[in-house]
N, C-alpha and C positions, 0 to 999 in steps of 0.2 A: 055565718057563711052564706055567701050569695051563689046560686047555680043557675046558670041560663043554658040550654041545650044549643049546641052548634051543629049546623049543617049546610054544606055548599048551597048557594042561592038562597038562603033563608034571610028574612029581615029580623035583625036583633035589636030592638028599640034601645036596649040598655048598653050595647056594646058600641065600640069606636068603628071607624070605616073599615079597618081591616077584618072585621067580623061580620059586617053586615053588606048585603047586596041584593038588589032586587031578585027574585026567583025567575022573571021572566028573562033577564039578560043572560043568566047562566053561561058566561063565557067559558070555552074551553081551548086548548092548544089545537092548531091546525092538523099536527101529526105528533105522535109522542111515543117514545120508547122506554119501556122501564125494565131493567133486568138485574138479577144479582151481580155484584161486582167479582171479578177473578181476585184471588187471594194476592196481596201484594208481594214483591221479592223480600226475603229475610233482612231485616234491619231497616226497612224503609216503610214510610207510610205518606203517600201522597195523595192529597185530596183536592179537588177542583170544584169550585161553584162559580161559574161565570155566565153572563148574558142576562137579559132582562131590560125592561125600560130604564132609560138613563145611562146605561153602560156602552162601553164600545160596540158591543154586539146585541142590540135591541131585538132582533129577529129570531135569535136562536139561545135556548138555555142548553147549558152543558154541566151536568154534575156528575163527576166520576168519583168512585169510592166513597161516597157519600153515605153518612148514616141518617136513617129517616127523621131522627130529630133535629138535625140540620135543616132538613127541608120543611118540616112543621114548623119551625121557628120562623122560617121565611114566610111560609104561607098564611100564619096568623099574625105576624108582625110583631113577634114577642122574642125575649131570650130564652136561650136554652133552658135555663134554670126555672122558666114559667112552663115548661113541658112537663106534665106527669103522667107517667105510662110505664110499661114494662120495660125491663133492663135492656132488652134485646133491641130497642129503639137507638140505643147507642153502638151496639156491637155489630148488628148486622149491616153490611155494606151494599150498596146499589149504583148503578150507572143510570142516569136519566137524561135523555135528549129530546128535546121538544123545539117544535117551529112555533114562534110567537107571532100572532096576526100584527100587521103593521098599524101602528097608532095605538097599541095597547098601553093602558096607563098602569101605574103601580097597583091600584086596588084590583083593577081587572087581572093583573099578572097574578096577585095573591089567591085572588078566586078560582083561577084556572089550575093554580097548584092544589088548592082544596078539592075541587072537581077530580082531579088527577088521583090523589090519595084516596078519595072516596070510591073512585071506579075500580083501580088496580090493587089496592090493599084492602077494600070493604071497610075503610076507617070510619069511625064515629066517635065523637068527642062533644063535650060539654064545657062550658066557661064557668069558673068557680073562684071566688075571692076567699082566701084564708089568711088568719093572722099566723106569720111564720117569722123566724129568726132572719135578721138581716145585719148588715154592718153600716157603720156611720165612719166616713173618713175625715179626721181632724188633723190639726198639725201637732205634733209632739212637743212636748215640754222642752224649751231650749230652741225652738224655732225650726222651719224647714231648712232643707239642704238643696233645694231645687236650683238648677242653673238656668237663667233666663236665656231663650233661645235667640240667636242672631241669624237670621234667614237670608240666604242670597236672593237679591231682588228677581232675578230669572227664575229662580225655582217656587219664589212665592207667587208669581203670575201663573206660573204653570198650575200651581196647586188650587189657587183661586177659580181658574178655568175649569178644572176638573171637577171642583165642589159645584160649581154653578151647573154643569152637566149633570152630576148627580143628583142634585136636587130640582131638576128640571127648569132651572132659571135662566137656561139658555135656550128655551124655546122646546125643548123635548121634555117628554114626560119624565118625572124622576123617578128614580129606583130608590134612593136613599141610602145606597152603600158607597164605598170608597174605592170602588174598582176603577172610576173614572179619573182618578188622580193620575198626575204624571208618572210614567212608568219609572222603575227603579234605575240609576246609573247601572251601567255595564261593570261587571266585576273587575276588581284590580289585576295587573298582570302578576303572575305566580305559577307555581305548580298545579297540574291537573287535578291533583289529588284535593279533596275539600268536600264542602257541603253544598248539596244542590237546592236551588230554590225557585220557586215557582214565580214567573214574571207573568204581567197581565197577558191574557190569552192563552194562557197555558204553557208556554214554552219555558223550560228551565234553564237557568244560568248556574255557574258554579263559583264557590268562593273558598279561597284557602283556609285552613285551620289555624287558628292563632295558638300561641304557646300554652294558653289557659284551656286548650280543648275545645273552644268555642269558634263558630265561623268568623272570619275577620270580614265585617260588613263595610261598603264604599262610605266614604264621609257624607252624611246628609241622608242616608237611607233612614226610613222609618217616619218621613215627614207625611206620608199618606195614611199613617195609623200605627198604633203600636204592633211591634213584631214579637213573635215568640220562638225560642230556640231551646232545645235540650241536648244535654252531652254528658256523658259520664255521670249520670245521677244528679245532675245541676240543670237548673233552669235559668234563662237570662230573658228579661223583657226590655225592649228598647223602643224608644219613640223620640224623635226630633221635632220640636216646633208645636209640642202637644199641649193641650189644656187638660186641666184636671179632671174635666168630664171623660176624657177618652180613657185616662187611667182608670177611673172608677168602673168604667164600662168592662174593660179588661180584667180588673180585679174581680169583678161580679162573675164573669164568665168562668174564671178559674176557679173560683170559690164555690160555684154553684149557688149563690145567693145574691140578691140585690145589694148594691153598696151606694150610699147616700153621700154626696160630696157636701161637708160643712166646714171646709177649709177656708172658705171666702178668698181663695187665690183665684185671681182672674188673668194671670199672664200666661205666655207660652213658654214651655220648658223642654229642655233637652234632659231625658230620663234615661237610665240605665240600672236595672234592679236584677241582682243575682240572688237566687234562692234555690231551697230545695223543693221537689214536688210533694214532698211529705205533708199530708193533712189537706191536700186540695181536692174539692169534690166536683169540679167542673170537668168539662168533656176534654180540655187539653187539647184543642183542635190543632194540627199542624206539627205535633210533636212525635216524630219516628221514635219507634222503640218505648213510647210510653203506653198508657191506657189507650183504647180505641177512641179516635177523637169524633166529636159530634156536632161541631159548630163552627163554620168558617169566619171566625171573628176578624181574620185578616182581611175580609172581603171577598168578593167573587174573583175567581182567578188565582187566588192565593193557594200556596203550599208551602210545607215547612221544611226546613233544613233537615239534610239526612245526617243523623249522627246516632253513634249507638248509646244506649242508656245503660247505667249500671246502678248500684246501689245508692239511693239518695244520700247527697252529701249536702253540707251547708246549712246557712239558717234557714228557718221556716219564713214563708212569705211575711208573716206579721213582724218577726223580729228585723227581717231584712228592710222592710218599709221605715222602720224607725231609724235604724242605724244607718242606712245608705241615704235616704230621702227627707228623713225628719218629719215623717207622717206616722199616723197611728190609726189602726181599725179598732172601733169599739163596737162590741156586740149589741144588738137591740132587737125589738121585735116591731112588726108593722103588717099592713095587709099586704098583700101580694096576689095579684091576678094570675090565675092558671088556667091553661089549656090541659084538661083532663081527658086522657084517651080511654074510651070505654071498649073499644074493639078495633082490632088491627091484625090482618093476616101477615105473617113473615115472608110468605112467597106470593109475589105479585101475579096478577092474571097475565095471561099472554098478550104480547101486543097486537 
């Protein structure tokens, strides 16, 4: 087990850029407001994480109804399952708004978040590597059942431009998130009753409910990343034109463990996976009616469909992968880098 103390502004020779920064720089937000979030309406869970370098709003961070675990994952450049700390990091919700100085890089943005957490929540943490269970994704016996994606050229061009902006390849500092992708198409015509879904910038659009009790999404939606929905005790994962890497990332977030790709599949696929939330250990971000979300895997600006949940039904995610996609998860062990929270206060200091 390897342990390295973490502190905002410290130089950590053994860590990556997300964990190290010269103390003399110590960048901070121009102005920041941190306060506990108001309880959401019954049956709804809307979470927003938007803004930052490489996004459409590089000058302002807007986090609404977000768990501290979300913020920690962004601040330290890790996945939510790499954050080890008290349970309330997932259950307590906060609203954070901050002004970001012009020209801020991704690394500076992360350090600003670290400084903000240390100042307002008196947070202290250290970096640690442990041998923990993980999963390896392989092709199941009989071959995969994935459908190769055929993308509209106009949509492909828009998504490539969005990726370039997110990665900083268009001349702007990269944030590494999917929020710069082309916005989703408008909802199809239909009755007003349905599911509410967050569009980039935080605006909500509505989709009608299908006969299966799930929101009916427009064709092609899900090309900016995997999307999650929950309704009547069932979950649905949807992605169009996605690589296996995107699938393993989403699986890892839902299972609360790393998932390694060993499929050797290199194409882009249209994927729909229906399963029960039973046995999942991840935060299940954007899932109204389910456990409290804690990481915005849909990217900044994303929020989940509003649907009521009941008793879990359907196959587990392990069975669904084999039956529906022809893929299999094998449990193994391996080293996992963790950010261990030594101290944090639930109530932030006044703005």
